[in-house]
Every structure is written in structure tokens, then in C-alpha cells.
N, CA, C and O atoms as a Tripos MOL2 file, in Angstrom:
@<TRIPOS>MOLECULE
protein
  248   247    62     0     0
PROTEIN
NO_CHARGES

@<TRIPOS>ATOM
      1 N         -35.3530  170.9930    6.9300 N.3       1 MET1
      2 CA        -36.4510  170.0690    7.0510 C.3       1 MET1
      3 C         -36.9120  169.6600    5.6640 C.2       1 MET1
      4 O         -36.9420  170.4630    4.7310 O.2       1 MET1
      5 N         -37.2660  168.4010    5.5590 N.am      2 VAL2
      6 CA        -37.7730  167.8850    4.3000 C.3       2 VAL2
      7 C         -39.0660  167.1390    4.5870 C.2       2 VAL2
      8 O         -39.0960  166.2490    5.4360 O.2       2 VAL2
      9 N         -40.1250  167.4950    3.8910 N.am      3 GLY3
     10 CA        -41.3840  166.7690    4.0070 C.3       3 GLY3
     11 C         -42.2920  167.2820    5.1110 C.2       3 GLY3
     12 O         -41.8680  167.9930    6.0230 O.2       3 GLY3
     13 N         -43.5470  166.9000    4.9970 N.am      4 ARG4
     14 CA        -44.5760  167.3510    5.9360 C.3       4 ARG4
     15 C         -44.3140  166.8850    7.3660 C.2       4 ARG4
     16 O         -44.5250  167.6460    8.3110 O.2       4 ARG4
     17 N         -43.8610  165.6560    7.5330 N.am      5 ASN5
     18 CA        -43.6640  165.1400    8.8900 C.3       5 ASN5
     19 C         -42.6130  165.9420    9.6520 C.2       5 ASN5
     20 O         -42.8150  166.2800   10.8190 O.2       5 ASN5
     21 N         -41.5020  166.2460    9.0050 N.am      6 GLU6
     22 CA        -40.4520  167.0160    9.6720 C.3       6 GLU6
     23 C         -40.9170  168.4380    9.9810 C.2       6 GLU6
     24 O         -40.6270  168.9720   11.0520 O.2       6 GLU6
     25 N         -41.6320  169.0420    9.0500 N.am      7 ILE7
     26 CA        -42.1540  170.3920    9.2820 C.3       7 ILE7
     27 C         -43.1750  170.3780   10.4120 C.2       7 ILE7
     28 O         -43.1810  171.2790   11.2500 O.2       7 ILE7
     29 N         -44.0380  169.3640   10.4430 N.am      8 THR8
     30 CA        -45.0510  169.2420   11.4990 C.3       8 THR8
     31 C         -44.3990  169.1110   12.8700 C.2       8 THR8
     32 O         -44.8130  169.7870   13.8110 O.2       8 THR8
     33 N         -43.4010  168.2650   12.9990 N.am      9 GLU9
     34 CA        -42.7220  168.0800   14.2840 C.3       9 GLU9
     35 C         -42.0190  169.3580   14.7350 C.2       9 GLU9
     36 O         -42.0230  169.6850   15.9210 O.2       9 GLU9
     37 N         -41.4230  170.0720   13.8010 N.am     10 PHE10
     38 CA        -40.7610  171.3340   14.1130 C.3      10 PHE10
     39 C         -41.7780  172.3390   14.6570 C.2      10 PHE10
     40 O         -41.5350  172.9890   15.6740 O.2      10 PHE10
     41 N         -42.9210  172.4630   13.9710 N.am     11 ALA11
     42 CA        -43.9650  173.3960   14.3930 C.3      11 ALA11
     43 C         -44.5570  173.0000   15.7440 C.2      11 ALA11
     44 O         -44.8400  173.8700   16.5670 O.2      11 ALA11
     45 N         -44.7480  171.7000   15.9860 N.am     12 LYS12
     46 CA        -45.2870  171.2410   17.2700 C.3      12 LYS12
     47 C         -44.4120  171.6690   18.4370 C.2      12 LYS12
     48 O         -44.9210  171.9870   19.5120 O.2      12 LYS12
     49 N         -43.0960  171.6790   18.2330 N.am     13 GLY13
     50 CA        -42.1890  172.1250   19.2850 C.3      13 GLY13
     51 C         -42.4740  173.5550   19.7060 C.2      13 GLY13
     52 O         -42.4960  173.8540   20.9000 O.2      13 GLY13
     53 N         -42.6930  174.4410   18.7450 N.am     14 PHE14
     54 CA        -43.0220  175.8300   19.0570 C.3      14 PHE14
     55 C         -44.4020  175.9280   19.7020 C.2      14 PHE14
     56 O         -44.5850  176.6960   20.6470 O.2      14 PHE14
     57 N         -45.3620  175.1710   19.2120 N.am     15 MET15
     58 CA        -46.7160  175.2160   19.7610 C.3      15 MET15
     59 C         -46.7540  174.7290   21.2020 C.2      15 MET15
     60 O         -47.5340  175.2340   22.0080 O.2      15 MET15
     61 N         -45.9200  173.7570   21.5270 N.am     16 THR16
     62 CA        -45.8490  173.2440   22.8940 C.3      16 THR16
     63 C         -45.1630  174.2410   23.8140 C.2      16 THR16
     64 O         -45.6420  174.4960   24.9190 O.2      16 THR16
     65 N         -44.0530  174.8030   23.3720 N.am     17 ALA17
     66 CA        -43.2850  175.7340   24.2040 C.3      17 ALA17
     67 C         -43.9810  177.0820   24.3460 C.2      17 ALA17
     68 O         -43.8630  177.7340   25.3840 O.2      17 ALA17
     69 N         -44.7030  177.5050   23.3130 N.am     18 PHE18
     70 CA        -45.3610  178.8140   23.2920 C.3      18 PHE18
     71 C         -46.8410  178.6450   22.9580 C.2      18 PHE18
     72 O         -47.2550  178.9600   21.8430 O.2      18 PHE18
     73 N         -47.6540  178.1490   23.9110 N.am     19 PRO19
     74 CA        -49.0630  177.8690   23.5960 C.3      19 PRO19
     75 C         -49.8700  179.1020   23.1910 C.2      19 PRO19
     76 O         -50.9250  178.9690   22.5700 O.2      19 PRO19
     77 N         -49.3910  180.2990   23.5330 N.am     20 ASP20
     78 CA        -50.0960  181.5240   23.1360 C.3      20 ASP20
     79 C         -49.4800  182.1640   21.8910 C.2      20 ASP20
     80 O         -49.7620  183.3240   21.5930 O.2      20 ASP20
     81 N         -48.6580  181.4350   21.1750 N.am     21 MET21
     82 CA        -47.9130  182.0090   20.0510 C.3      21 MET21
     83 C         -48.8210  182.5980   18.9870 C.2      21 MET21
     84 O         -49.9220  182.1100   18.7320 O.2      21 MET21
     85 N         -48.3210  183.6670   18.3750 N.am     22 LYS22
     86 CA        -48.9830  184.2880   17.2380 C.3      22 LYS22
     87 C         -47.9230  184.4640   16.1620 C.2      22 LYS22
     88 O         -46.8990  185.1120   16.3790 O.2      22 LYS22
     89 N         -48.1780  183.8860   15.0150 N.am     23 LEU23
     90 CA        -47.2940  184.0140   13.8680 C.3      23 LEU23
     91 C         -48.0680  184.7870   12.8150 C.2      23 LEU23
     92 O         -49.0980  184.3220   12.3270 O.2      23 LEU23
     93 N         -47.5750  185.9630   12.4680 N.am     24 THR24
     94 CA        -48.2870  186.8090   11.5230 C.3      24 THR24
     95 C         -47.4600  187.0520   10.2660 C.2      24 THR24
     96 O         -46.2310  187.1030   10.3130 O.2      24 THR24
     97 N         -48.1480  187.2000    9.1580 N.am     25 MET25
     98 CA        -47.4840  187.5470    7.9070 C.3      25 MET25
     99 C         -47.3470  189.0560    7.8560 C.2      25 MET25
    100 O         -48.3360  189.7810    7.9590 O.2      25 MET25
    101 N         -46.1140  189.5290    7.6950 N.am     26 ASP26
    102 CA        -45.8700  190.9690    7.6010 C.3      26 ASP26
    103 C         -45.9310  191.4540    6.1570 C.2      26 ASP26
    104 O         -46.5050  192.5050    5.8680 O.2      26 ASP26
    105 N         -45.3310  190.6770    5.2510 N.am     27 SER27
    106 CA        -45.3400  191.0840    3.8470 C.3      27 SER27
    107 C         -44.8290  189.9670    2.9520 C.2      27 SER27
    108 O         -44.2090  189.0070    3.4090 O.2      27 SER27
    109 N         -45.1040  190.1180    1.6820 N.am     28 LEU28
    110 CA        -44.4960  189.2980    0.6320 C.3      28 LEU28
    111 C         -43.6780  190.2590   -0.2230 C.2      28 LEU28
    112 O         -44.1990  191.2650   -0.7050 O.2      28 LEU28
    113 N         -42.4120  189.9530   -0.4070 N.am     29 VAL29
    114 CA        -41.5250  190.8270   -1.1740 C.3      29 VAL29
    115 C         -41.0740  190.0830   -2.4260 C.2      29 VAL29
    116 O         -40.4980  188.9990   -2.3410 O.2      29 VAL29
    117 N         -41.3370  190.6630   -3.5650 N.am     30 THR30
    118 CA        -40.9280  190.0630   -4.8300 C.3      30 THR30
    119 C         -39.5420  190.5760   -5.2000 C.2      30 THR30
    120 O         -39.3250  191.7800   -5.3350 O.2      30 THR30
    121 N         -38.6210  189.6530   -5.3580 N.am     31 LYS31
    122 CA        -37.2610  189.9640   -5.7990 C.3      31 LYS31
    123 C         -37.1390  189.5240   -7.2540 C.2      31 LYS31
    124 O         -38.0610  188.9110   -7.7920 O.2      31 LYS31
    125 N         -36.0310  189.8240   -7.8860 N.am     32 SER32
    126 CA        -35.8810  189.4730   -9.3000 C.3      32 SER32
    127 C         -35.8460  187.9650   -9.5260 C.2      32 SER32
    128 O         -36.2690  187.4850  -10.5780 O.2      32 SER32
    129 N         -35.3380  187.2080   -8.5340 N.am     33 THR33
    130 CA        -35.2360  185.7510   -8.7180 C.3      33 THR33
    131 C         -35.9590  184.9460   -7.6460 C.2      33 THR33
    132 O         -35.8840  183.7170   -7.6460 O.2      33 THR33
    133 N         -36.6560  185.6150   -6.7340 N.am     34 SER34
    134 CA        -37.3210  184.8780   -5.6510 C.3      34 SER34
    135 C         -38.4170  185.7250   -5.0220 C.2      34 SER34
    136 O         -38.5970  186.8950   -5.3600 O.2      34 SER34
    137 N         -39.1390  185.1080   -4.1030 N.am     35 ILE35
    138 CA        -40.1510  185.8080   -3.3030 C.3      35 ILE35
    139 C         -39.8220  185.5630   -1.8450 C.2      35 ILE35
    140 O         -39.4810  184.4430   -1.4650 O.2      35 ILE35
    141 N         -39.9190  186.6030   -1.0170 N.am     36 GLU36
    142 CA        -39.6620  186.4830    0.4160 C.3      36 GLU36
    143 C         -40.9670  186.6250    1.1910 C.2      36 GLU36
    144 O         -41.7550  187.5350    0.9360 O.2      36 GLU36
    145 N         -41.1860  185.7280    2.1290 N.am     37 TYR37
    146 CA        -42.3330  185.7580    3.0380 C.3      37 TYR37
    147 C         -41.8100  186.2720    4.3720 C.2      37 TYR37
    148 O         -41.0900  185.5580    5.0700 O.2      37 TYR37
    149 N         -42.1680  187.5140    4.7390 N.am     38 HIS38
    150 CA        -41.7220  188.1190    5.9880 C.3      38 HIS38
    151 C         -42.7750  187.8890    7.0650 C.2      38 HIS38
    152 O         -43.9690  188.0490    6.8130 O.2      38 HIS38
    153 N         -42.3360  187.5130    8.2700 N.am     39 TRP39
    154 CA        -43.2420  187.1310    9.3400 C.3      39 TRP39
    155 C         -42.7580  187.6680   10.6890 C.2      39 TRP39
    156 O         -41.5980  188.0510   10.8400 O.2      39 TRP39
    157 N         -43.6630  187.6880   11.6590 N.am     40 SER40
    158 CA        -43.3460  188.0310   13.0500 C.3      40 SER40
    159 C         -43.9140  186.9580   13.9670 C.2      40 SER40
    160 O         -44.9860  186.4110   13.7090 O.2      40 SER40
    161 N         -43.1900  186.6630   15.0370 N.am     41 PHE41
    162 CA        -43.5660  185.6310   16.0080 C.3      41 PHE41
    163 C         -43.5550  186.2720   17.3840 C.2      41 PHE41
    164 O         -42.5550  186.8710   17.7800 O.2      41 PHE41
    165 N         -44.6610  186.1540   18.1220 N.am     42 ILE42
    166 CA        -44.6930  186.6040   19.5180 C.3      42 ILE42
    167 C         -45.3110  185.4970   20.3650 C.2      42 ILE42
    168 O         -46.1640  184.7470   19.8900 O.2      42 ILE42
    169 N         -44.8840  185.4010   21.6050 N.am     43 GLY43
    170 CA        -45.4390  184.3970   22.5000 C.3      43 GLY43
    171 C         -44.7350  184.4060   23.8460 C.2      43 GLY43
    172 O         -43.7720  185.1410   24.0620 O.2      43 GLY43
    173 N         -45.2380  183.5720   24.7420 N.am     44 THR44
    174 CA        -44.6840  183.4330   26.0800 C.3      44 THR44
    175 C         -44.3510  181.9730   26.3150 C.2      44 THR44
    176 O         -45.1840  181.0960   26.0880 O.2      44 THR44
    177 N         -43.1420  181.7100   26.7650 N.am     45 ASN45
    178 CA        -42.6670  180.3370   26.9660 C.3      45 ASN45
    179 C         -43.2520  179.7640   28.2560 C.2      45 ASN45
    180 O         -42.5960  179.7470   29.2970 O.2      45 ASN45
    181 N         -44.5120  179.2910   28.1670 N.am     46 THR46
    182 CA        -45.1950  178.7160   29.3290 C.3      46 THR46
    183 C         -45.4180  177.2220   29.1740 C.2      46 THR46
    184 O         -46.1540  176.6190   29.9550 O.2      46 THR46
    185 N         -44.7950  176.6250   28.1800 N.am     47 GLY47
    186 CA        -44.9170  175.1870   27.9630 C.3      47 GLY47
    187 C         -44.1290  174.4140   29.0040 C.2      47 GLY47
    188 O         -43.6430  175.0020   29.9700 O.2      47 GLY47
    189 N         -43.9940  173.1070   28.8280 N.am     48 PRO48
    190 CA        -43.2510  172.2910   29.7850 C.3      48 PRO48
    191 C         -41.8490  172.8710   30.0310 C.2      48 PRO48
    192 O         -41.1080  173.1630   29.0930 O.2      48 PRO48
    193 N         -41.5140  173.0270   31.2960 N.am     49 GLU49
    194 CA        -40.2300  173.5810   31.7140 C.3      49 GLU49
    195 C         -40.0130  175.0170   31.2400 C.2      49 GLU49
    196 O         -38.8840  175.5080   31.2400 O.2      49 GLU49
    197 N         -41.0890  175.6880   30.8370 N.am     50 GLY50
    198 CA        -40.9960  177.0770   30.3950 C.3      50 GLY50
    199 C         -40.6700  178.0060   31.5510 C.2      50 GLY50
    200 O         -40.9780  177.7120   32.7060 O.2      50 GLY50
    201 N         -40.0500  179.1160   31.2320 N.am     51 LYS51
    202 CA        -39.6430  180.1080   32.2350 C.3      51 LYS51
    203 C         -40.4900  181.3700   32.1680 C.2      51 LYS51
    204 O         -40.1530  182.3760   32.7920 O.2      51 LYS51
    205 N         -41.5870  181.3280   31.4160 N.am     52 CYS52
    206 CA        -42.5050  182.4700   31.2560 C.3      52 CYS52
    207 C         -41.8400  183.6660   30.5860 C.2      52 CYS52
    208 O         -42.2890  184.7980   30.7620 O.2      52 CYS52
    209 N         -40.7810  183.4330   29.8210 N.am     53 ASN53
    210 CA        -40.1370  184.5130   29.0840 C.3      53 ASN53
    211 C         -40.9410  184.8330   27.8340 C.2      53 ASN53
    212 O         -41.3970  183.9360   27.1250 O.2      53 ASN53
    213 N         -41.1060  186.1200   27.5770 N.am     54 LYS54
    214 CA        -41.7990  186.5700   26.3740 C.3      54 LYS54
    215 C         -40.7880  186.7280   25.2420 C.2      54 LYS54
    216 O         -39.6470  187.1300   25.4670 O.2      54 LYS54
    217 N         -41.2180  186.4100   24.0320 N.am     55 VAL55
    218 CA        -40.3760  186.5780   22.8510 C.3      55 VAL55
    219 C         -41.1560  187.3750   21.8000 C.2      55 VAL55
    220 O         -42.3840  187.3190   21.7410 O.2      55 VAL55
    221 N         -40.4310  188.0950   20.9970 N.am     56 ASP56
    222 CA        -40.9900  188.8730   19.9000 C.3      56 ASP56
    223 C         -39.8690  189.0000   18.8750 C.2      56 ASP56
    224 O         -38.9280  189.7680   19.0760 O.2      56 ASP56
    225 N         -39.9650  188.2490   17.7720 N.am     57 PHE57
    226 CA        -38.9130  188.3020   16.7680 C.3      57 PHE57
    227 C         -39.5030  188.1540   15.3810 C.2      57 PHE57
    228 O         -40.6200  187.6620   15.2160 O.2      57 PHE57
    229 N         -38.7580  188.5750   14.4030 N.am     58 SER58
    230 CA        -39.2130  188.5460   13.0150 C.3      58 SER58
    231 C         -38.1710  187.8540   12.1430 C.2      58 SER58
    232 O         -37.0120  187.6960   12.5260 O.2      58 SER58
    233 N         -38.6150  187.4530   10.9730 N.am     59 GLY59
    234 CA        -37.7140  186.8150   10.0260 C.3      59 GLY59
    235 C         -38.3820  186.7070    8.6700 C.2      59 GLY59
    236 O         -39.4380  187.2920    8.4290 O.2      59 GLY59
    237 N         -37.7460  185.9480    7.7890 N.am     60 PHE60
    238 CA        -38.3490  185.7280    6.4790 C.3      60 PHE60
    239 C         -37.8780  184.4030    5.9140 C.2      60 PHE60
    240 O         -36.8310  183.8750    6.2890 O.2      60 PHE60
    241 N         -38.6710  183.8900    5.0170 N.am     61 GLU61
    242 CA        -38.3560  182.6670    4.2760 C.3      61 GLU61
    243 C         -38.2460  183.0520    2.8160 C.2      61 GLU61
    244 O         -38.9990  183.8970    2.3310 O.2      61 GLU61
    245 N         -37.3270  182.4450    2.1290 N.am     62 GLN62
    246 CA        -37.1450  182.7690    0.7240 C.3      62 GLN62
    247 C         -37.5070  181.5820   -0.1290 C.2      62 GLN62
    248 O         -37.4200  181.6530   -1.3550 O.2      62 GLN62
@<TRIPOS>BOND
     1     1     2 1
     2     2     3 1
     3     3     4 2
     4     3     5 am
     5     5     6 1
     6     6     7 1
     7     7     8 2
     8     7     9 am
     9     9    10 1
    10    10    11 1
    11    11    12 2
    12    11    13 am
    13    13    14 1
    14    14    15 1
    15    15    16 2
    16    15    17 am
    17    17    18 1
    18    18    19 1
    19    19    20 2
    20    19    21 am
    21    21    22 1
    22    22    23 1
    23    23    24 2
    24    23    25 am
    25    25    26 1
    26    26    27 1
    27    27    28 2
    28    27    29 am
    29    29    30 1
    30    30    31 1
    31    31    32 2
    32    31    33 am
    33    33    34 1
    34    34    35 1
    35    35    36 2
    36    35    37 am
    37    37    38 1
    38    38    39 1
    39    39    40 2
    40    39    41 am
    41    41    42 1
    42    42    43 1
    43    43    44 2
    44    43    45 am
    45    45    46 1
    46    46    47 1
    47    47    48 2
    48    47    49 am
    49    49    50 1
    50    50    51 1
    51    51    52 2
    52    51    53 am
    53    53    54 1
    54    54    55 1
    55    55    56 2
    56    55    57 am
    57    57    58 1
    58    58    59 1
    59    59    60 2
    60    59    61 am
    61    61    62 1
    62    62    63 1
    63    63    64 2
    64    63    65 am
    65    65    66 1
    66    66    67 1
    67    67    68 2
    68    67    69 am
    69    69    70 1
    70    70    71 1
    71    71    72 2
    72    71    73 am
    73    73    74 1
    74    74    75 1
    75    75    76 2
    76    75    77 am
    77    77    78 1
    78    78    79 1
    79    79    80 2
    80    79    81 am
    81    81    82 1
    82    82    83 1
    83    83    84 2
    84    83    85 am
    85    85    86 1
    86    86    87 1
    87    87    88 2
    88    87    89 am
    89    89    90 1
    90    90    91 1
    91    91    92 2
    92    91    93 am
    93    93    94 1
    94    94    95 1
    95    95    96 2
    96    95    97 am
    97    97    98 1
    98    98    99 1
    99    99   100 2
   100    99   101 am
   101   101   102 1
   102   102   103 1
   103   103   104 2
   104   103   105 am
   105   105   106 1
   106   106   107 1
   107   107   108 2
   108   107   109 am
   109   109   110 1
   110   110   111 1
   111   111   112 2
   112   111   113 am
   113   113   114 1
   114   114   115 1
   115   115   116 2
   116   115   117 am
   117   117   118 1
   118   118   119 1
   119   119   120 2
   120   119   121 am
   121   121   122 1
   122   122   123 1
   123   123   124 2
   124   123   125 am
   125   125   126 1
   126   126   127 1
   127   127   128 2
   128   127   129 am
   129   129   130 1
   130   130   131 1
   131   131   132 2
   132   131   133 am
   133   133   134 1
   134   134   135 1
   135   135   136 2
   136   135   137 am
   137   137   138 1
   138   138   139 1
   139   139   140 2
   140   139   141 am
   141   141   142 1
   142   142   143 1
   143   143   144 2
   144   143   145 am
   145   145   146 1
   146   146   147 1
   147   147   148 2
   148   147   149 am
   149   149   150 1
   150   150   151 1
   151   151   152 2
   152   151   153 am
   153   153   154 1
   154   154   155 1
   155   155   156 2
   156   155   157 am
   157   157   158 1
   158   158   159 1
   159   159   160 2
   160   159   161 am
   161   161   162 1
   162   162   163 1
   163   163   164 2
   164   163   165 am
   165   165   166 1
   166   166   167 1
   167   167   168 2
   168   167   169 am
   169   169   170 1
   170   170   171 1
   171   171   172 2
   172   171   173 am
   173   173   174 1
   174   174   175 1
   175   175   176 2
   176   175   177 am
   177   177   178 1
   178   178   179 1
   179   179   180 2
   180   179   181 am
   181   181   182 1
   182   182   183 1
   183   183   184 2
   184   183   185 am
   185   185   186 1
   186   186   187 1
   187   187   188 2
   188   187   189 am
   189   189   190 1
   190   190   191 1
   191   191   192 2
   192   191   193 am
   193   193   194 1
   194   194   195 1
   195   195   196 2
   196   195   197 am
   197   197   198 1
   198   198   199 1
   199   199   200 2
   200   199   201 am
   201   201   202 1
   202   202   203 1
   203   203   204 2
   204   203   205 am
   205   205   206 1
   206   206   207 1
   207   207   208 2
   208   207   209 am
   209   209   210 1
   210   210   211 1
   211   211   212 2
   212   211   213 am
   213   213   214 1
   214   214   215 1
   215   215   216 2
   216   215   217 am
   217   217   218 1
   218   218   219 1
   219   219   220 2
   220   219   221 am
   221   221   222 1
   222   222   223 1
   223   223   224 2
   224   223   225 am
   225   225   226 1
   226   226   227 1
   227   227   228 2
   228   227   229 am
   229   229   230 1
   230   230   231 1
   231   231   232 2
   232   231   233 am
   233   233   234 1
   234   234   235 1
   235   235   236 2
   236   235   237 am
   237   237   238 1
   238   238   239 1
   239   239   240 2
   240   239   241 am
   241   241   242 1
   242   242   243 1
   243   243   244 2
   244   243   245 am
   245   245   246 1
   246   246   247 1
   247   247   248 2
@<TRIPOS>SUBSTRUCTURE
     1 MET1         2 RESIDUE 1 A MET
     2 VAL2         6 RESIDUE 1 A VAL
     3 GLY3        10 RESIDUE 1 A GLY
     4 ARG4        14 RESIDUE 1 A ARG
     5 ASN5        18 RESIDUE 1 A ASN
     6 GLU6        22 RESIDUE 1 A GLU
     7 ILE7        26 RESIDUE 1 A ILE
     8 THR8        30 RESIDUE 1 A THR
     9 GLU9        34 RESIDUE 1 A GLU
    10 PHE10       38 RESIDUE 1 A PHE
    11 ALA11       42 RESIDUE 1 A ALA
    12 LYS12       46 RESIDUE 1 A LYS
    13 GLY13       50 RESIDUE 1 A GLY
    14 PHE14       54 RESIDUE 1 A PHE
    15 MET15       58 RESIDUE 1 A MET
    16 THR16       62 RESIDUE 1 A THR
    17 ALA17       66 RESIDUE 1 A ALA
    18 PHE18       70 RESIDUE 1 A PHE
    19 PRO19       74 RESIDUE 1 A PRO
    20 ASP20       78 RESIDUE 1 A ASP
    21 MET21       82 RESIDUE 1 A MET
    22 LYS22       86 RESIDUE 1 A LYS
    23 LEU23       90 RESIDUE 1 A LEU
    24 THR24       94 RESIDUE 1 A THR
    25 MET25       98 RESIDUE 1 A MET
    26 ASP26      102 RESIDUE 1 A ASP
    27 SER27      106 RESIDUE 1 A SER
    28 LEU28      110 RESIDUE 1 A LEU
    29 VAL29      114 RESIDUE 1 A VAL
    30 THR30      118 RESIDUE 1 A THR
    31 LYS31      122 RESIDUE 1 A LYS
    32 SER32      126 RESIDUE 1 A SER
    33 THR33      130 RESIDUE 1 A THR
    34 SER34      134 RESIDUE 1 A SER
    35 ILE35      138 RESIDUE 1 A ILE
    36 GLU36      142 RESIDUE 1 A GLU
    37 TYR37      146 RESIDUE 1 A TYR
    38 HIS38      150 RESIDUE 1 A HIS
    39 TRP39      154 RESIDUE 1 A TRP
    40 SER40      158 RESIDUE 1 A SER
    41 PHE41      162 RESIDUE 1 A PHE
    42 ILE42      166 RESIDUE 1 A ILE
    43 GLY43      170 RESIDUE 1 A GLY
    44 THR44      174 RESIDUE 1 A THR
    45 ASN45      178 RESIDUE 1 A ASN
    46 THR46      182 RESIDUE 1 A THR
    47 GLY47      186 RESIDUE 1 A GLY
    48 PRO48      190 RESIDUE 1 A PRO
    49 GLU49      194 RESIDUE 1 A GLU
    50 GLY50      198 RESIDUE 1 A GLY
    51 LYS51      202 RESIDUE 1 A LYS
    52 CYS52      206 RESIDUE 1 A CYS
    53 ASN53      210 RESIDUE 1 A ASN
    54 LYS54      214 RESIDUE 1 A LYS
    55 VAL55      218 RESIDUE 1 A VAL
    56 ASP56      222 RESIDUE 1 A ASP
    57 PHE57      226 RESIDUE 1 A PHE
    58 SER58      230 RESIDUE 1 A SER
    59 GLY59      234 RESIDUE 1 A GLY
    60 PHE60      238 RESIDUE 1 A PHE
    61 GLU61      242 RESIDUE 1 A GLU
    62 GLN62      246 RESIDUE 1 A GLN
């Protein structure tokens, strides 16, 4: 994604599909050449055409 508009549209998709979503910051990790933002995402897919499946996953951005 490049630019605010693309990031906004991407985020709206998650907000629509998972209206109860919670995105939390787990940590910031300093590496020798970068910083990592570690996060966790939980929610229930109750948006349009949702199947009420719960998700709980983590990741990081560098």
C-alpha cells in the first residue's frame, strides 16, 4: 500500500468485517538496522456475509 487513501481503504475492510476488532501494540523491538512494531488482532467476523468466526493472530511491521 502506498499513501493514506490505500491504507485507509485497507483498514476499512477489517473494520467492516470485524466490527468488534481490537488491535493492540505488544511491543517495539529495536534491531541494529530497524525497529519492529509487534501487534495482536482479535475480533469476530460479524460484518456483511460474516460467518461469526473468531480470529486471534499476531504479527509485526518493520
